[in-house]
C-alpha positions as CSV (number, residue, x, y, z in Angstrom):
1,M,34.6,-72.3,20.4
2,S,37.2,-71.3,17.6
3,P,41.1,-72.3,18.6
4,D,41.4,-68.3,17.7
5,T,38.6,-67.3,20.5
6,E,40.1,-65.3,23.4
7,V,38.8,-65.4,27.0
8,A,39.3,-61.8,28.1
9,V,40.0,-60.4,31.8
10,T,40.5,-56.8,30.3
11,E,41.9,-53.3,31.4
12,D,39.0,-51.5,30.1
13,D,35.9,-50.3,31.9
14,P,33.0,-50.8,29.3
15,G,30.3,-50.1,31.7
16,N,31.5,-46.5,33.2
17,A,29.1,-44.7,30.8
18,L,26.0,-46.9,31.9
19,A,23.9,-46.7,35.3
20,A,21.6,-49.6,34.8
21,R,19.8,-50.4,38.2
22,P,17.6,-53.5,39.0
23,G,13.8,-53.0,38.0
24,E,14.7,-50.6,34.9
25,G,12.8,-51.5,31.6
26,G,11.6,-55.1,32.6
27,V,12.6,-58.3,34.6
28,N,15.6,-58.8,32.4
29,H,18.1,-57.0,30.4
30,V,19.7,-59.4,27.6
31,R,18.9,-57.0,24.9
32,Y,19.8,-54.0,26.9
33,I,23.4,-55.9,27.4
34,Q,23.4,-57.2,23.5
35,D,22.9,-53.3,22.5
36,W,26.1,-52.2,24.7
37,L,27.9,-55.3,23.4
38,A,27.6,-54.1,19.5
39,G,29.3,-50.9,20.4
40,S,32.3,-52.5,22.4
41,A,35.5,-54.3,21.7
42,L,34.0,-57.5,23.4
43,A,31.7,-60.2,21.7
44,G,30.2,-61.1,25.1
45,L,30.1,-61.2,28.7
46,V,30.0,-63.6,31.5
47,I,27.5,-63.0,34.1
48,L,27.6,-65.0,37.4
49,S,25.2,-65.0,40.2
50,T,27.9,-64.7,43.0
51,D,29.3,-61.3,44.3
52,G,32.9,-59.9,45.1
53,F,33.0,-62.5,48.0
54,L,31.9,-65.5,45.9
55,S,29.2,-66.1,47.7
56,E,25.8,-67.2,46.1
57,F,23.7,-65.0,48.6
58,A,24.6,-62.0,47.0
59,R,22.8,-58.7,48.7
60,P,20.0,-57.3,46.5
61,A,22.1,-54.7,45.0
62,E,24.6,-57.2,43.8
63,R,22.4,-59.5,42.3
64,R,23.9,-59.4,38.7
65,L,22.1,-62.6,36.9
66,R,18.9,-61.7,38.1
67,W,19.1,-58.1,36.8
68,A,20.6,-59.5,33.5
69,T,18.2,-62.3,32.9
70,G,15.2,-62.3,35.4
71,F,16.5,-65.8,37.0
72,R,15.8,-65.7,40.7
73,G,17.5,-68.6,42.0
74,S,20.6,-68.6,44.3
75,T,23.1,-69.8,41.5
76,G,23.7,-69.9,37.9
77,E,26.0,-68.4,34.8
78,A,24.8,-66.6,31.7
79,V,27.1,-65.5,28.7
80,V,25.4,-62.9,26.6
81,L,27.0,-62.5,23.5
82,R,26.0,-59.8,20.7
83,E,23.5,-62.5,18.9
84,A,22.5,-64.9,21.4
85,A,22.4,-65.8,24.9
86,A,22.3,-68.6,27.5
87,L,21.6,-69.3,31.1
88,F,23.5,-72.2,32.3
89,L,21.8,-73.9,35.4
90,D,21.8,-77.4,37.2
91,G,19.0,-79.3,37.2
92,R,17.5,-78.0,40.3
93,Y,16.7,-75.4,38.7
94,A,15.5,-76.5,35.1
95,Q,11.9,-75.3,35.3
96,Q,12.4,-72.2,37.2
97,G,14.8,-70.8,34.9
98,L,12.4,-71.3,32.1
99,A,9.7,-69.6,34.5
100,D,11.8,-66.8,35.4
101,T,13.5,-65.9,32.1
102,R,10.2,-66.1,30.1
103,G,10.3,-63.5,27.4
104,A,14.0,-63.0,27.3
105,P,16.0,-63.8,24.3
106,L,18.2,-66.9,25.6
107,S,18.2,-70.4,26.0
108,I,18.7,-72.8,28.9
109,E,21.5,-75.1,29.3
110,P,22.8,-77.4,31.4
111,G,25.3,-76.1,34.3
112,T,28.2,-78.3,33.1
113,L,31.5,-77.4,31.8
114,A,30.7,-79.8,28.6
115,A,27.3,-78.0,27.8
116,R,29.0,-74.3,28.2
117,R,32.2,-75.6,25.7
118,A,29.5,-77.2,23.3
119,W,27.2,-74.1,23.4
120,L,30.2,-71.8,23.1
121,G,31.6,-73.5,20.4
122,E,28.7,-73.1,18.0
123,A,27.9,-69.4,19.2
124,L,31.1,-67.6,19.3
125,P,32.4,-66.4,15.8
126,K,36.7,-66.5,15.2
127,N,38.6,-64.4,17.1
128,A,36.1,-63.4,19.6
129,R,37.0,-61.8,23.2
130,I,34.8,-62.7,25.6
131,G,34.9,-60.5,29.3
132,L,34.7,-61.7,32.7
133,D,35.2,-60.0,35.9
134,P,37.8,-61.4,38.1
135,W,36.5,-60.8,41.7
136,L,33.4,-62.7,40.5
137,H,35.1,-65.9,39.6
138,S,37.2,-68.2,41.7
139,A,40.7,-68.9,40.8
140,A,39.7,-72.5,40.3
141,D,36.8,-71.4,38.2
142,R,39.2,-69.1,36.0
143,A,41.5,-71.9,35.5
144,E,38.5,-73.9,33.9
145,W,38.1,-71.2,31.0
146,P,41.2,-71.8,28.7
147,V,40.2,-75.2,28.3
148,T,36.7,-74.1,26.7
149,G,38.0,-73.9,23.6
150,G,41.3,-75.8,23.6
151,R,44.0,-73.4,22.9
152,T,42.3,-70.5,24.5
153,R,44.4,-67.3,24.8
154,I,44.1,-65.2,27.9
155,R,45.0,-61.6,28.6
156,P,45.8,-60.9,32.0
157,G,44.7,-57.3,33.1
158,G,41.8,-56.0,35.4
159,S,38.4,-56.0,35.5
160,S,35.6,-56.5,32.5
161,R,32.7,-54.9,34.5
162,E,29.4,-55.5,32.4
163,P,26.8,-52.5,32.1
164,Y,25.5,-53.3,35.4
165,R,26.2,-50.8,38.3
166,P,25.3,-52.3,42.0
167,A,24.6,-49.6,44.5
168,V,26.1,-48.7,47.1
169,E,25.3,-50.4,50.3
170,Q,26.2,-49.9,53.9
171,G,28.7,-52.8,55.2
172,Y,28.0,-55.1,57.7
173,A,28.5,-54.1,61.3
174,V,30.0,-57.2,63.5
175,D,30.1,-58.4,66.7
176,L,31.4,-61.2,68.9
177,F,30.1,-64.7,68.1
178,A,27.9,-65.3,70.5
179,N,28.3,-69.3,71.0
180,G,29.3,-71.4,74.0
181,Y,32.7,-69.7,73.9
182,R,31.8,-66.7,75.2
183,S,31.9,-67.7,78.9
184,S,34.1,-64.5,79.1
185,S,36.1,-61.5,77.1
186,L,39.4,-63.5,78.2
187,A,38.0,-67.2,76.8
188,C,36.3,-65.4,73.6
189,R,39.9,-63.7,72.8
190,R,41.7,-66.7,73.5
191,L,40.1,-69.2,71.3
192,P,40.8,-67.3,67.8
193,C,44.4,-67.4,69.0
194,T,44.6,-70.7,69.7
195,K,43.0,-71.2,65.8
196,M,45.7,-68.9,64.1
197,R,48.2,-70.6,66.6
198,D,47.6,-73.7,65.4
199,L,47.4,-72.6,61.5
200,A,50.6,-70.9,61.6
201,E,52.0,-74.3,62.5
202,H,50.4,-75.7,59.6
203,L,51.9,-73.2,57.3
204,R,55.7,-73.7,58.6
205,G,54.9,-77.4,58.3
206,Q,54.1,-76.6,54.7
207,G,56.8,-74.2,53.7
208,L,54.0,-71.4,53.2
209,E,54.8,-68.1,53.9
210,A,51.3,-67.1,54.5
211,L,47.6,-67.9,53.7
212,L,45.2,-65.7,52.2
213,V,41.6,-66.5,53.9
214,A,39.3,-64.7,51.3
215,D,36.1,-66.8,52.2
216,P,34.1,-64.5,54.7
217,E,32.6,-67.7,56.1
218,D,36.2,-69.0,57.0
219,V,37.3,-65.6,58.2
220,S,34.6,-65.4,60.6
221,W,35.1,-69.0,61.9
222,L,38.8,-68.1,62.6
223,L,38.3,-64.7,64.1
224,N,34.9,-65.8,65.7
225,V,32.8,-63.0,64.6
226,R,29.5,-62.8,63.2
227,A,27.6,-60.3,61.4
228,A,25.5,-58.2,63.5
229,D,21.7,-59.5,63.7
230,E,20.1,-56.7,62.0
231,T,21.8,-57.5,58.8
232,L,20.4,-61.0,59.0
233,Q,16.5,-59.9,58.5
234,T,15.5,-60.5,54.9
235,E,11.8,-60.2,53.3
236,V,10.1,-64.0,53.2
237,G,10.8,-65.5,50.0
238,D,14.3,-63.6,49.7
239,W,17.6,-65.4,49.7
240,H,18.9,-65.2,53.2
241,I,22.3,-63.9,54.2
242,V,24.8,-65.8,55.6
243,P,26.1,-64.8,59.5
244,A,29.7,-64.0,58.4
245,C,31.6,-60.5,58.5
246,R,32.3,-59.7,54.7
247,S,36.0,-59.4,55.2
248,R,39.2,-61.3,54.2
249,A,42.4,-62.0,56.3
250,L,46.2,-62.7,55.7
251,V,47.7,-65.4,58.2
252,E,51.4,-65.3,58.2
253,R,53.7,-68.3,59.4
254,E,54.9,-66.3,62.6
255,G,51.4,-66.1,63.8
256,K,50.6,-62.1,62.5
257,V,47.3,-61.8,61.2
258,T,45.9,-58.8,58.7
259,W,41.9,-58.5,58.9
260,F,40.9,-56.5,55.7
261,V,37.9,-54.8,57.3
262,D,36.5,-51.5,57.3
263,R,37.0,-50.5,61.2
264,R,34.1,-48.4,61.1
265,Q,31.9,-51.5,60.6
266,L,33.1,-53.1,64.0
267,A,31.7,-53.0,67.3
268,P,34.1,-51.5,69.9
269,A,34.9,-54.9,71.8
270,L,36.5,-55.9,68.0
271,L,38.8,-53.4,68.2
272,A,40.2,-54.8,71.2
273,R,41.6,-57.6,68.8
274,E,44.5,-55.7,67.9
275,K,46.2,-56.2,71.1
276,D,46.0,-59.8,70.3
277,G,48.0,-59.5,67.1
278,I,45.0,-58.8,64.6
279,A,46.1,-55.8,62.6
280,I,42.8,-54.2,61.1
281,T,43.7,-53.1,57.7
282,P,41.1,-50.9,55.3
283,P,40.0,-53.6,52.5
284,D,41.7,-51.5,49.5
285,K,45.0,-52.4,51.0
286,I,44.9,-55.7,50.4
287,G,46.8,-55.7,47.3
288,K,49.6,-54.1,48.5
289,V,49.8,-56.4,51.6
290,L,49.5,-59.2,49.4
291,T,52.5,-58.0,46.6
292,A,54.7,-57.9,49.7
293,T,54.0,-61.2,51.4
294,A,54.2,-63.0,48.1
295,R,57.6,-61.6,47.3
296,R,59.1,-63.2,50.7
297,G,57.7,-66.5,49.7
298,P,55.1,-69.1,48.6
299,V,51.4,-68.1,49.6
300,G,48.5,-70.4,50.2
301,A,44.7,-70.0,49.4
302,D,41.5,-72.2,48.9
303,L,41.5,-71.8,45.0
304,R,37.6,-72.5,45.1
305,R,37.0,-69.7,47.4
306,T,39.4,-66.9,46.6
307,P,38.7,-64.5,43.8
308,A,40.6,-64.7,40.8
309,A,41.6,-61.1,40.9
310,L,43.5,-61.9,44.5
311,A,45.0,-65.1,43.1
312,A,46.8,-63.2,40.2
313,M,48.2,-60.4,42.5
314,I,49.6,-63.3,44.3
315,E,50.8,-64.8,41.2
316,A,52.5,-61.6,39.6
317,N,54.6,-61.4,42.4
318,G,55.7,-65.1,43.7
319,S,54.0,-68.5,43.9
320,L,50.4,-69.6,44.9
321,R,49.7,-73.0,46.4
322,G,46.1,-74.5,47.2
323,D,45.5,-75.0,50.6
324,D,42.0,-75.3,52.3
325,T,43.0,-76.2,55.7
326,V,40.7,-73.4,57.3
327,A,37.6,-74.9,55.5
328,L,38.3,-78.4,56.5
329,S,38.8,-77.1,59.9
330,R,35.4,-75.9,60.2
331,W,34.2,-79.5,60.2
332,R,35.6,-80.4,63.0
333,K,33.1,-78.9,65.7
334,H,34.1,-77.8,69.3
335,A,31.7,-79.1,72.1
336,A,30.5,-75.8,72.4
337,E,29.4,-75.6,68.9
338,I,27.7,-79.1,69.3
339,K,25.9,-77.6,72.2
340,A,24.6,-74.5,70.5
341,A,23.4,-76.4,67.9
342,R,21.3,-78.8,69.7
343,R,20.1,-76.0,71.4
344,A,19.3,-74.3,68.4
345,H,17.6,-77.1,66.5
346,I,15.3,-77.4,70.0
347,I,14.1,-74.0,70.1
348,D,13.3,-74.2,65.8
349,A,11.9,-77.6,66.0
350,A,9.3,-76.1,68.7
351,A,8.5,-73.1,65.9
352,V,8.1,-75.9,63.3
353,V,5.9,-78.1,65.3
354,R,3.5,-75.2,66.2
355,F,3.4,-74.7,62.4
356,M,2.2,-77.7,61.5
357,A,-0.4,-77.9,64.0
358,W,-1.3,-74.3,62.3
359,L,-1.9,-76.0,59.2
360,A,-3.6,-79.1,60.2
361,Q,-6.3,-76.4,61.9
362,T,-6.3,-74.0,59.3
363,V,-6.2,-75.0,55.9
364,P,-9.2,-77.2,56.1
365,A,-11.4,-73.9,57.7
366,Q,-9.8,-71.3,54.9
367,S,-7.7,-70.7,51.9
368,V,-3.7,-70.5,52.7
369,T,-1.4,-69.9,49.5
370,E,2.4,-71.3,49.8
371,F,3.4,-67.7,50.7
372,E,1.3,-66.9,53.6
373,A,2.5,-70.3,54.9
374,A,6.0,-69.4,54.9
375,E,4.8,-65.7,56.5
376,Q,3.4,-67.9,59.4
377,L,6.1,-70.2,60.1
378,E,8.2,-67.0,60.0
379,A,6.3,-65.2,62.3
380,L,6.4,-68.2,64.7
381,R,9.8,-68.3,64.7
382,R,10.1,-64.6,65.1
383,E,8.3,-65.3,68.8
384,H,11.4,-66.6,70.2
385,P,14.1,-64.0,71.5
386,Q,17.0,-66.2,70.2
387,Y,15.9,-65.9,66.5
388,K,17.9,-63.8,64.5
389,G,16.5,-64.5,60.8
390,P,16.1,-67.0,58.3
391,S,19.1,-69.4,57.3
392,M,17.9,-69.7,53.8
393,P,14.5,-68.5,51.8
394,L,11.6,-70.3,52.8
395,M,10.9,-72.9,50.3
396,S,6.8,-73.6,50.6
397,A,5.3,-75.8,47.8
398,S,2.2,-77.3,47.4
399,G,1.6,-80.2,45.0
400,P,3.4,-79.9,41.8
401,S,5.6,-76.7,43.3
402,G,7.3,-79.5,45.8
403,A,8.6,-81.1,42.6
404,Q,10.9,-78.0,41.8
405,P,14.0,-78.2,44.1
406,H,14.6,-75.2,45.6
407,Y,11.2,-73.4,44.7
408,V,10.4,-70.4,46.5
409,P,6.8,-68.8,45.9
410,R,6.2,-65.3,45.3
411,R,3.6,-63.5,46.9
412,E,1.3,-63.1,43.9
413,G,0.6,-66.1,41.5
414,C,1.2,-69.1,44.0
415,R,-0.4,-72.2,44.8
416,R,-3.3,-73.0,47.5
417,L,-2.4,-75.3,50.2
418,N,-6.2,-76.5,49.8
419,D,-5.8,-77.5,46.3
420,H,-3.6,-80.7,46.9
421,P,-2.9,-83.4,49.4
422,I,0.9,-83.0,49.7
423,Y,2.2,-79.8,51.3
424,W,6.3,-79.3,51.6
425,M,8.6,-76.8,53.2
426,D,12.3,-76.8,53.5
427,S,13.4,-73.7,56.1
428,G,15.8,-72.8,58.6
429,G,16.8,-70.1,61.4
430,Q,19.4,-68.3,62.5
431,Y,20.3,-68.4,66.2
432,P,23.2,-67.6,68.5
433,G,26.2,-70.2,67.7
434,A,24.1,-72.2,65.1
435,S,21.9,-72.3,62.1
436,T,19.2,-74.9,61.4
437,D,17.7,-76.5,58.1
438,N,14.6,-78.7,58.2
439,T,12.3,-80.1,55.7
440,L,9.1,-81.5,56.5
441,T,6.2,-83.0,54.1
442,Q,2.8,-82.9,55.3
443,V,-0.6,-84.6,54.1
444,L,-3.4,-81.8,54.5
445,G,-6.2,-84.3,52.3
446,R,-6.3,-87.8,51.0
447,P,-3.1,-88.7,49.2
448,E,-3.4,-90.4,46.2
449,P,-1.8,-93.9,45.7
450,K,0.8,-92.3,43.3
451,H,1.9,-89.9,46.1
452,M,2.1,-92.7,48.8
453,L,4.3,-94.8,46.1
454,A,6.5,-91.7,45.4
455,H,7.3,-91.1,49.1
456,T,7.5,-95.0,50.3
457,L,10.4,-95.1,47.1
458,V,12.2,-92.2,48.5
459,L,12.2,-93.8,52.0
460,K,13.3,-96.8,50.9
461,G,16.3,-94.7,49.2
462,Y,17.0,-93.1,52.2
463,V,17.1,-96.6,54.7
464,A,19.6,-98.0,51.7
465,L,22.3,-95.1,52.0
466,A,22.0,-94.9,55.3
467,T,22.8,-98.7,56.1
468,A,25.2,-98.8,53.2
469,R,28.6,-99.8,53.8
470,F,31.4,-98.0,51.5
471,P,35.2,-97.4,51.3
472,A,36.5,-94.8,53.3
473,G,37.4,-91.6,51.2
474,I,34.7,-92.5,48.4
475,Q,33.3,-89.9,46.1
476,G,29.5,-88.7,47.5
477,L,28.5,-88.9,43.4
478,R,29.3,-92.7,43.5
479,L,26.8,-93.5,45.9
480,D,24.0,-91.2,44.4
481,C,22.5,-94.2,42.7
482,I,22.0,-96.5,45.9
483,A,19.8,-93.5,46.8
484,R,17.9,-93.4,43.6
485,R,17.7,-97.5,42.8
486,A,14.2,-97.9,44.2
487,L,13.0,-95.2,42.2
488,W,14.6,-96.5,39.2
489,Q,13.0,-99.7,39.6
490,E,9.7,-97.9,39.2
491,G,10.7,-95.8,36.3
492,M,11.0,-92.5,38.4
493,D,13.7,-90.0,39.1
494,Y,14.2,-86.7,40.3
495,D,16.5,-84.1,38.9
496,H,18.3,-82.5,42.0
497,R,21.8,-82.4,39.9
498,A,23.2,-81.1,36.8
499,R,21.6,-82.5,33.6
500,R,23.7,-83.8,30.9
501,R,20.8,-84.0,28.2
502,R,19.7,-80.8,26.8
503,L,16.9,-78.9,28.5
504,P,13.7,-77.5,27.4
505,Q,13.5,-74.3,25.4
506,H,10.9,-71.3,25.5
507,P,8.2,-71.8,23.0
């Protein structure tokens, strides 16, 4: 990238006259965006898979990256310029990216900062301006863009919206979090109060005026709320919706909590939270509240889960500090949470065992596709009254499909389980108080020696990692070689990570 290149967060709204919708004009809209760029002041756009809450599990109307490129995976980043375009993916999606975007005028690149920097250095002309939406980038991610080209200049401002207009969807209703804490309405109210009291004490100890909790999952944990059951229903093969209320919160050092959520989305029982010192406030008031709070003193936020737009509001009126104490606190499980998780896994395991029996009986007798197998497991889970919906897309993979991490079959064009001895399923469910995630590999025919060798080597890696001793606090990436050593000895590997080398391109 040229030193004169400018990454702009602009005030203009270049997509105002356009009303593109997913499904119009084919599986991707790269050419459409490039035609739009030709008449704009921008040389390119950054398009992410995240939504306005930085979730990779965006609702259908907010899947900008899928609309732009055709890519169906959960996470990725595209840069579309007037004369070039690239989709940056980690190693999990190398093959899927090629398949999903076939016919799109773009290249598939490794999803690393170095790869993005190299590609932009070659593709961007001098004095170019790239637009990005600060509501879709975290504060931490936004900070990486200035170093992309060395002395990159930043123009502050509002949102630079790409020519994609998400359709308006009804918001999520939320209900009391039905887990082991809910022994009585009083106990259910007391627990959030305890969490917030501890958090307020933390803020005073750190010299912070307040903490912005921008991650909806953090907010749901902190306030003990969840999304209503009906919002968790998704089609087989689609990405899941986490059981979190799409909202944000501001916790002040004296314990006051401002919850930015539309009260029309709340179940009646939740409105009583105002008696516990929780001010239910319209989401569009967050800028005004943040401005006033930042002027009183430093505000903390988890910089990797806070949109850059909100971080800019704080920094324009005071100081912002990184603080991920809420996310870290979620790791420490209450006894009731552990109990709920065990109960959910027992319920879920029963459905999976029944599914394995169904596979053993059905596949030898009739044709079964990857998608049909996923539908069967979903049907078995739904037979239990506590099942709320999938916790992830059902990754049902036969044979070569299993070599693609995060492979999700489509109804049309998927493989038959009858044609390969190895079948693999990664799935999970949502239950009151817990989510599950389990993986099974089942032999449906006579495996070949290469299949047995590969699975034995993976098992060796698992045992080696499980029995390894290492210093406390070591980075997980440094342990990766322990899990792969047995495979490497046989000249094998698996690419469930970002690649450094250039990925293959469309023919």
